[in-house]
C-alpha positions in Angstrom: -20.4 8.8 9.3 -21.9 7.6 5.9 -19.5 7.7 2.8 -20.7 8.6 -0.8 -20.3 6.0 -3.3 -17.6 8.1 -5.1 -15.5 8.5 -2.0 -15.9 4.8 -1.1 -14.7 3.9 -4.6 -11.8 6.3 -4.2 -10.8 5.1 -1.0 -10.8 1.5 -2.1 -8.9 2.3 -5.3 -6.2 4.0 -3.3 -5.8 0.9 -1.2 -5.5 -1.3 -4.2 -3.1 1.3 -5.9 -0.9 1.6 -2.8 -0.5 -2.3 -2.7 0.2 -2.7 -6.5 2.8 0.3 -6.1 4.6 -0.9 -3.1 4.7 -4.6 -4.2 6.5 -3.8 -7.2 8.8 -1.3 -5.3 9.6 -4.2 -2.9 10.2 -6.6 -5.7 12.7 -4.2 -7.3 14.3 -3.2 -4.0 15.2 -6.9 -3.3 16.6 -7.4 -6.9 18.5 -4.3 -6.6 22.0 -4.8 -8.1 23.2 -1.0 -7.9 24.7 -1.5 -4.5 22.4 0.8 -2.7 20.0 -1.8 -1.0 22.9 -4.4 -0.5 26.4 -4.0 0.3 28.3 -7.5 0.0 25.0 -9.1 0.2 24.0 -7.4 3.7 21.0 -5.0 3.6 22.0 -1.3 3.9 20.4 1.6 5.7 18.7 2.6 2.5 17.0 -1.0 2.1 15.7 -0.7 5.8 14.4 2.8 5.4 12.5 1.8 2.0 11.3 -1.5 3.5 9.9 0.5 6.5 8.2 2.8 4.2 6.8 -0.1 2.2 5.4 -1.9 5.3 4.1 1.6 6.6 2.3 2.0 3.1 0.9 -1.5 3.0 -0.7 -0.9 6.5 -2.1 2.3 5.5 -3.4 1.2 2.1 -5.1 -1.8 3.7 -6.7 0.4 6.4 -8.0 2.9 3.7 -9.1 0.5 1.3 -11.1 -1.3 4.1 -12.7 2.0 4.9 -13.7 2.2 1.2 -14.9 -1.4 1.1 -17.0 -0.8 4.4 -18.7 2.3 2.8 -19.5 0.4 -0.3 -21.1 -2.5 1.7 -23.1 0.0 3.9 -24.5 1.7 0.7 -25.5 -1.7 -1.0 -27.1 -2.7 2.2 -29.3 0.6 2.5 -30.2 0.8 -1.2 
């Protein structure tokens, strides 16, 4: 399948956006002082659930961004 240039850029941008958002979220999660993420220094279920969401989003963002990057490389080679 050949992706168009706008679709390839969108997928690449989505991958980058996913990394920016979730890295920021994980940094804030680790620094949490509200007591939701840590209880007496121990990670809570809230922490593990949100860390799992972040890891899954990192993987999906990487895969989707990689598809966009491959689409752009293919377009560059064919033009």
